[in-house]
MARBA-3410 file (N, C-alpha, C, O; in Angstrom, 1 decimal):
162
82.2,85.3,5.0,81.3,85.9,6.1,81.2,85.1,7.4,81.0,85.7,8.5 ~ 81.4,83.7,7.1,81.6,83.2,8.4,82.7,83.2,9.1,82.8,83.0,10.3 ~ 83.8,83.6,8.3,85.0,83.9,9.1,85.1,85.1,9.8,85.9,85.3,10.7 ~ 83.9,86.1,9.2,84.0,87.7,9.8,83.3,87.2,11.0,83.7,87.6,12.1 ~ 81.9,86.1,10.9,81.2,86.3,12.1,82.0,85.5,13.3,81.8,85.9,14.5
82.8,84.4,12.8,83.6,83.5,13.9,84.5,84.6,14.3,84.9,84.3,15.4 ~ 85.1,85.6,13.9,86.1,86.5,14.4,85.5,87.4,15.3,86.1,87.8,16.3 ~ 84.2,87.9,14.9,83.2,88.8,15.9,82.9,88.1,17.0,83.0,88.6,18.1 ~ 82.4,86.8,16.9,82.4,85.8,18.0,83.4,85.6,18.9,83.3,85.6,20.1 ~ 84.7,85.4,18.1,86.0,85.1,19.0,86.2,86.4,19.5,86.8,86.4,20.6
86.0,87.6,19.0,86.4,88.8,19.5,85.6,89.2,20.8,86.0,89.7,21.8 ~ 84.1,88.8,20.5,83.1,89.2,21.5,83.5,88.2,22.9,83.5,88.6,24.1 ~ 83.8,87.0,22.5,84.1,85.7,23.8,85.4,86.3,24.2,85.5,86.3,25.5 ~ 86.5,86.8,23.6,87.7,87.2,24.2,87.6,88.6,25.0,88.4,88.8,25.9 ~ 86.5,89.6,24.6,86.3,90.8,25.4,85.5,90.1,26.6,85.9,90.5,27.7
84.7,89.4,26.7,83.9,89.0,27.6,85.0,88.4,28.7,85.2,88.8,29.9 ~ 85.6,87.2,28.0,86.5,86.7,29.0,87.5,87.8,29.5,87.8,87.7,30.7 ~ 88.0,88.6,29.1,89.0,89.7,29.3,88.0,90.7,30.5,88.5,91.1,31.6 ~ 86.9,90.8,30.3,86.1,91.6,31.2,86.0,90.8,32.7,86.2,91.3,33.8 ~ 85.4,89.4,32.4,85.3,88.8,33.5,86.7,88.8,34.4,86.9,89.1,35.6
87.7,88.3,33.5,89.3,88.2,34.4,89.5,89.6,35.0,89.9,89.7,36.2 ~ 89.2,90.7,34.1,89.6,92.0,34.9,88.6,92.4,36.0,89.1,92.9,37.0 ~ 87.2,92.1,35.9,86.2,92.1,37.0,86.9,91.3,38.3,86.9,91.8,39.5 ~ 87.3,90.3,38.0,87.8,89.2,39.0,88.9,89.6,39.6,89.0,89.3,40.8 ~ 89.9,90.2,38.9,91.3,90.8,39.4,91.0,92.1,40.2,91.7,92.4,41.2
90.1,92.7,39.8,89.5,94.0,40.5,88.9,93.6,42.0,89.2,94.2,43.0 ~ 88.0,92.6,41.9,87.4,92.1,42.9,88.3,91.5,44.2,88.1,91.6,45.4 ~ 89.5,90.8,43.4,90.6,90.2,44.4,91.5,91.2,45.0,92.0,91.1,46.1 ~ 91.6,92.4,44.0,92.5,93.5,44.7,91.5,94.2,45.8,92.0,94.6,46.9 ~ 90.2,94.3,45.6,89.3,95.1,46.6,89.3,94.1,48.0,89.3,94.7,49.1
89.4,92.8,47.9,89.2,91.8,48.9,90.5,92.1,49.6,90.5,92.4,50.8 ~ 91.7,92.0,48.9,92.9,92.1,49.6,93.2,93.5,50.4,94.0,93.6,51.3 ~ 92.5,94.6,50.0,92.6,95.7,50.4,91.6,95.8,51.7,91.9,96.5,52.7 ~ 90.5,95.0,51.7,89.6,95.1,52.9,90.3,94.0,53.8,89.9,94.0,55.0 ~ 91.1,93.1,53.6,91.4,92.3,54.4,92.6,93.1,55.1,92.7,93.2,56.3
93.6,93.5,54.3,94.6,94.6,54.9,93.9,95.4,55.9,94.3,95.3,57.0 ~ 92.9,96.3,55.6,92.3,97.3,56.3,91.7,96.5,57.6,91.9,97.0,58.7 ~ 91.1,95.4,57.5,90.7,94.7,59.0,92.0,94.2,59.9,92.1,94.2,61.1 ~ 92.8,93.9,58.8,94.1,93.6,59.7,94.7,94.4,60.6,95.0,94.1,61.7 ~ 94.8,95.8,59.7,95.7,96.8,60.4,94.7,97.3,61.4,95.3,97.8,62.4
93.2,97.3,61.5,92.4,97.7,62.5,92.7,96.7,63.8,93.1,97.0,64.9 ~ 92.4,95.4,63.3,92.7,94.7,64.4,94.1,94.9,65.2,94.2,95.0,66.4 ~ 95.1,94.9,64.4,96.4,95.3,65.1,96.5,96.5,65.9,97.2,96.6,67.0 ~ 95.7,97.6,65.2,95.5,98.9,66.0,94.9,98.7,67.5,95.3,99.2,68.5 ~ 93.9,97.8,67.3,93.1,97.6,68.5,94.0,96.7,69.6,94.1,97.1,70.8
94.6,95.6,69.1,95.3,94.9,70.1,96.4,95.8,70.5,96.5,95.7,71.8 ~ 97.3,96.7,70.0,98.0,97.8,70.6,97.5,98.5,71.5,98.1,98.7,72.5 ~ 96.4,99.1,71.3,95.6,100.2,72.2,95.2,99.2,73.4,95.1,99.8,74.5 ~ 95.0,98.2,73.3,94.4,97.4,74.5,95.7,96.9,75.2,95.7,96.9,76.4 ~ 96.6,96.6,74.7,98.0,96.3,75.3,98.5,97.6,76.0,98.9,97.7,77.2
98.5,98.5,75.3,99.1,99.8,76.0,98.3,100.1,77.2,98.7,100.4,78.2 ~ 97.1,100.1,76.8,96.0,100.3,78.2,96.0,99.3,79.3,95.6,99.6,80.4 ~ 96.5,98.1,79.1,96.7,97.6,80.2,98.0,97.6,80.8,98.1,97.3,82.0 ~ 99.1,98.1,80.0,100.6,98.5,80.7,100.3,99.8,81.4,100.9,99.9,82.5 ~ 99.3,100.8,80.8,99.3,101.8,81.6,98.6,101.7,83.1,98.9,102.5,84.0
97.6,100.6,83.2,96.9,100.0,84.4,97.8,99.5,85.2,97.8,99.9,86.3 ~ 98.6,98.7,84.8,99.8,98.0,85.4,100.8,99.2,86.0,101.0,99.4,87.2 ~ 101.2,99.8,85.2,102.0,101.0,85.8,101.5,101.6,86.9,102.0,101.8,88.0 ~ 100.1,102.0,86.5,99.5,103.0,87.7,99.5,102.1,89.1,99.8,102.5,90.2 ~ 99.1,101.0,88.8,98.8,99.9,90.0,100.4,99.8,90.7,100.5,99.7,91.9
101.3,99.8,89.9,102.5,99.6,90.5,102.9,100.9,91.4,103.5,100.9,92.5 ~ 102.6,101.9,90.6,102.8,103.2,91.2,102.1,103.4,92.8,102.6,103.7,93.9 ~ 100.8,103.1,92.4,99.9,103.3,93.9,100.5,102.4,95.1,100.6,102.7,96.3 ~ 101.2,100.8,94.3,101.5,100.2,95.6,103.0,100.9,96.1,103.4,100.8,97.3 ~ 103.5,101.4,95.2,105.0,102.1,95.5,104.7,103.2,96.7,105.2,103.3,97.8
103.9,103.8,96.3,103.4,105.1,97.2,103.0,104.4,98.5,103.5,104.7,99.6 ~ 102.0,103.2,98.4,101.6,102.8,99.9,102.6,102.2,100.5,102.5,102.2,101.7 ~ 103.7,101.8,100.0,105.1,101.1,100.8,105.5,102.4,101.0,105.3,102.5,102.3 ~ 105.9,103.4,100.5,106.5,104.6,100.8,105.8,105.2,102.3,106.4,105.4,103.4 ~ 104.5,105.4,102.0,103.6,105.8,103.3,104.0,105.0,104.3,104.4,105.6,105.3
104.0,103.7,104.3,103.8,102.8,105.4,105.3,102.9,105.9,105.4,103.3,107.1 ~ 106.4,102.8,105.2,107.9,103.0,105.4,107.8,104.4,106.3,108.0,104.2,107.5 ~ 107.5,105.7,105.8,107.2,106.8,106.5,106.6,106.7,107.8,107.1,107.2,108.8 ~ 105.5,106.0,107.9,104.7,105.8,109.0,105.5,105.2,110.2,105.7,105.7,111.3 ~ 105.9,103.9,109.6,106.9,103.2,110.5,107.9,104.1,110.8,108.1,103.8,112.0
108.6,104.9,110.5,109.8,105.6,111.0,109.5,106.7,111.9,110.3,106.9,112.8 ~ 108.1,107.5,111.6,107.4,108.3,112.6,107.2,107.5,114.0,107.5,107.7,115.2 ~ 106.5,106.4,113.5,106.1,105.6,114.8,107.3,105.0,115.8,107.1,104.9,117.0 ~ 108.4,104.7,115.2,109.7,104.3,115.8,110.1,105.4,116.8,110.5,105.3,117.9 ~ 109.9,106.7,115.9,110.6,108.2,116.7,109.7,108.3,117.9,110.3,108.4,119.0
108.4,108.3,117.9,107.4,108.4,118.9,107.6,107.2,119.9,107.4,107.4,121.1 ~ 108.0,106.0,119.5,108.2,105.1,120.7,109.6,105.3,121.4,109.8,105.1,122.6 ~ 110.6,105.8,120.6,111.8,105.9,121.2,111.7,107.4,122.2,112.4,107.5,123.2 ~ 110.9,108.3,121.9,110.9,109.4,122.8,110.0,108.9,124.1,110.1,109.4,125.2 ~ 109.1,107.9,123.8,108.2,107.3,125.1,109.3,106.6,125.7,109.4,106.9,126.9
110.3,105.8,125.2,111.3,105.1,126.2,112.0,106.0,126.6,112.1,106.0,127.8 ~ 112.7,106.9,126.1,113.5,108.0,126.8,112.6,108.7,128.1,113.1,109.1,129.2 ~ 111.2,108.9,127.8,110.9,109.4,129.2,110.5,108.4,130.0,110.4,108.7,131.2 ~ 110.3,107.1,129.7,110.2,106.0,130.9,111.7,105.7,131.5,111.8,105.1,132.5 ~ 112.8,106.1,130.8,114.2,105.7,131.4,114.3,107.1,132.4,114.7,107.0,133.6
113.9,108.3,131.9,113.9,109.3,132.9,113.1,109.2,134.0,113.5,109.7,135.1 ~ 112.2,108.6,134.0,111.2,108.5,135.3,112.0,107.4,136.0,112.1,107.5,137.3 ~ 112.5,106.1,135.4,113.4,105.4,136.2,114.5,105.9,137.1,114.8,105.5,138.2 ~ 115.1,106.8,136.4,116.1,107.5,136.7,116.0,108.3,138.1,116.8,108.4,139.0 ~ 114.9,108.8,138.0,114.3,109.8,139.1,113.7,109.0,140.0,113.8,109.5,141.1
113.2,107.8,140.0,113.1,107.1,141.2,114.5,106.3,141.9,114.5,105.9,143.0 ~ 115.4,106.2,141.0,116.8,105.8,141.7,117.4,106.6,142.2,118.2,106.4,143.1 ~ 117.1,108.1,141.6,117.8,109.2,142.5,117.0,109.4,143.8,117.6,109.8,144.7 ~ 115.7,109.1,144.0,114.9,109.4,145.3,115.3,108.2,146.2,115.2,108.3,147.4 ~ 115.7,107.1,145.6,116.1,105.6,146.6,117.2,106.2,147.0,117.3,106.3,148.2
118.2,106.7,146.2,119.7,107.1,146.9,119.7,108.2,147.9,120.5,108.2,148.8 ~ 118.6,109.2,147.7,118.6,110.1,148.7,118.0,109.4,149.8,118.6,109.7,150.9 ~ 117.1,108.5,149.8,116.6,108.0,151.0,118.0,107.0,151.8,118.3,107.2,153.0 ~ 118.5,106.1,150.9,119.5,105.7,151.6,120.9,106.5,152.0,121.8,106.0,152.8 ~ 120.9,107.8,151.5,121.9,108.7,152.1,121.5,109.3,153.5,122.4,109.8,154.2
120.3,109.3,153.8,119.9,109.9,155.0,120.7,109.4,156.4,121.0,110.1,157.3 ~ 120.9,108.2,156.3,121.6,107.4,157.2,122.8,108.0,157.6,123.2,108.0,158.7 ~ 123.7,108.6,156.2,124.9,109.1,156.8,125.0,110.4,157.2,126.2,110.8,157.5 ~ 123.7,111.2,157.5,123.9,112.6,157.9,123.9,113.0,159.4,123.8,114.1,159.9 ~ 124.0,111.7,160.0,124.3,111.9,161.6,123.0,112.2,162.4,123.1,112.9,163.4
121.9,111.7,162.1,120.7,112.1,162.6,120.5,111.2,163.9,121.3,110.2,164.0 ~ 119.6,111.4,164.9,119.6,110.6,165.8,119.1,109.4,165.6,118.6,109.2,164.5 ~ 118.9,108.2,166.7,118.6,106.6,166.1,117.0,106.8,166.1,116.4,106.1,165.2 ~ 116.3,107.5,166.8,114.8,107.4,166.7,114.4,108.2,165.4,113.4,107.9,164.8 ~ 115.2,109.1,165.0,114.6,109.7,163.8,115.0,108.8,162.6,114.4,108.6,161.5
116.3,108.2,163.0,116.9,107.4,161.9,116.0,106.2,161.6,115.8,105.7,160.4 ~ 115.4,105.7,162.8,114.5,104.4,162.5,113.4,104.9,162.0,112.8,104.1,161.2 ~ 112.8,106.1,162.3,111.6,106.5,161.7,111.9,106.8,160.1,111.2,106.2,159.3 ~ 112.7,107.4,159.8,113.2,107.6,158.4,113.5,106.4,157.8,113.0,106.3,156.7 ~ 114.0,105.5,158.2,114.2,104.2,157.6,112.9,103.3,157.5,112.9,102.4,156.6
111.7,103.5,158.4,110.7,102.8,157.9,109.8,103.5,157.2,108.9,102.9,156.6 ~ 110.1,104.8,157.1,109.7,105.7,156.2,110.2,105.4,154.5,109.6,105.3,153.5 ~ 111.9,105.2,154.8,112.3,105.1,153.4,111.9,103.5,152.9,111.7,103.2,151.7 ~ 111.7,102.6,154.0,111.5,101.2,153.5,109.9,101.5,152.7,109.7,101.0,151.6 ~ 109.0,102.2,153.3,107.7,102.1,152.9,107.8,102.7,151.4,107.4,102.2,150.4
108.3,103.9,151.6,108.6,104.7,150.3,109.1,103.9,149.1,108.6,104.0,148.0 ~ 110.3,103.0,149.6,111.1,102.2,148.3,110.1,101.2,147.8,109.9,101.0,146.6 ~ 109.2,100.4,148.9,108.3,99.6,148.3,107.2,100.2,147.5,106.8,99.7,146.5 ~ 106.5,101.3,147.9,105.6,102.1,147.2,106.1,102.4,145.6,105.4,102.1,144.6 ~ 107.4,103.0,145.8,107.9,103.4,144.5,108.4,102.2,143.8,108.3,102.3,142.6
108.9,101.1,144.3,109.0,100.1,143.4,107.9,99.2,143.1,108.2,98.2,142.5 ~ 106.7,99.3,143.5,105.3,99.0,143.1,104.8,99.8,142.0,104.3,99.3,141.0 ~ 105.0,100.9,142.1,104.6,102.1,141.1,105.5,102.0,139.9,105.1,102.1,138.8 ~ 106.8,101.8,140.0,107.7,101.8,138.8,107.1,100.3,138.1,107.0,100.3,136.9 ~ 106.8,99.2,138.7,106.9,98.1,137.9,105.4,98.2,137.5,105.2,97.5,136.4
104.1,98.9,138.0,103.1,99.0,137.3,103.2,100.1,136.1,102.7,100.0,135.0 ~ 104.0,101.0,136.6,104.2,102.3,135.2,105.0,101.6,134.1,104.8,101.9,132.9 ~ 106.0,100.6,134.4,106.5,99.9,133.2,105.8,99.1,132.3,105.7,99.2,131.1 ~ 104.9,98.2,133.3,103.8,97.1,132.6,102.9,98.0,131.9,102.5,97.6,130.8 ~ 102.4,99.2,132.4,101.3,100.0,131.5,102.0,100.7,130.3,101.6,100.6,129.2
103.1,101.4,130.6,104.1,101.8,129.5,104.3,100.8,128.3,104.1,101.2,127.2 ~ 104.7,99.5,128.7,105.0,98.6,127.8,103.8,98.3,127.1,103.9,98.2,125.9 ~ 102.5,98.0,127.8,101.3,97.8,126.8,100.9,99.0,126.2,100.6,98.9,125.0 ~ 101.0,100.1,126.8,100.5,101.1,125.9,101.6,101.5,124.7,101.2,102.1,123.7 ~ 102.9,101.0,124.8,103.7,101.1,123.4,103.1,100.0,122.7,103.0,100.2,121.5
102.8,98.8,123.1,102.4,97.9,121.8,101.2,98.4,121.5,101.2,98.7,120.3 ~ 100.1,98.6,122.1,98.8,99.1,121.6,99.1,100.3,120.7,98.4,100.4,119.7 ~ 100.0,101.0,121.0,100.2,102.2,120.1,100.8,101.9,118.7,100.5,102.3,117.6 ~ 101.8,101.0,119.1,102.1,100.4,117.9,101.3,99.5,116.9,101.5,99.5,115.7 ~ 100.4,99.0,117.3,99.4,98.0,116.6,98.4,99.1,116.3,98.0,98.8,115.1
98.0,100.1,116.8,97.2,101.1,116.3,98.0,101.8,115.1,97.4,102.0,114.1 ~ 99.3,102.2,115.2,99.9,102.8,114.1,99.9,102.2,112.7,99.6,102.8,111.7 ~ 100.3,100.8,113.0,100.5,99.8,112.0,99.0,99.8,111.3,98.9,99.8,110.1 ~ 97.7,99.7,112.1,96.6,99.5,111.2,96.3,100.9,110.3,95.7,101.0,109.3 ~ 96.9,102.0,111.0,96.5,103.3,110.7,97.4,103.4,109.1,96.8,103.8,108.1
98.5,103.1,109.1,99.3,103.0,108.2,98.9,102.0,107.0,99.3,102.2,105.8 ~ 98.2,100.7,107.3,97.6,100.0,106.6,96.4,100.7,105.7,96.3,100.7,104.5 ~ 95.6,101.3,106.5,94.4,102.0,105.9,94.8,103.2,105.1,94.0,103.6,104.2 ~ 96.0,103.6,105.5,96.6,104.8,104.2,96.7,104.2,103.1,96.2,104.6,102.1 ~ 97.6,102.9,103.4,98.2,102.5,102.2,96.9,101.8,101.1,97.0,101.8,99.9
95.9,101.3,101.9,95.0,101.0,100.9,93.9,101.9,100.3,93.1,101.5,99.4 ~ 94.0,102.9,100.8,93.2,104.4,100.5,93.6,104.4,98.7,93.2,105.4,98.1
END
């Protein structure tokens, strides 16, 4: 009987040890699964944040590139406008030169000395006035061109940061 009791006690103790071991093993597996799930969630979160940051960087790069493109286009348009203004200014200077040449040719037409003297005085006065006007016009056009370029640059900057 003692042998049977000892066997029962030994069997019960063994059963308890196996149950405790099984329970511990199950807890260990659940812990591993929980840790793995947390790790997977952490990796997914980090990946999502990295992708979001990458998208923001790409969007910022695209906006900057669009601003550069707009600025370049504005600079090109401004250069065309300034070239047209310079062409108009050259035309005005050519017109003044033609007027001056016409006044110089008056002496070659065979007019009387008195008329020629009056014409020369008028031509001299006209040349002086036209020269002063041309210089003032040139300075004014130069200043206007510089101001226009500055305004266009500022407008391009404002468009670029919009």
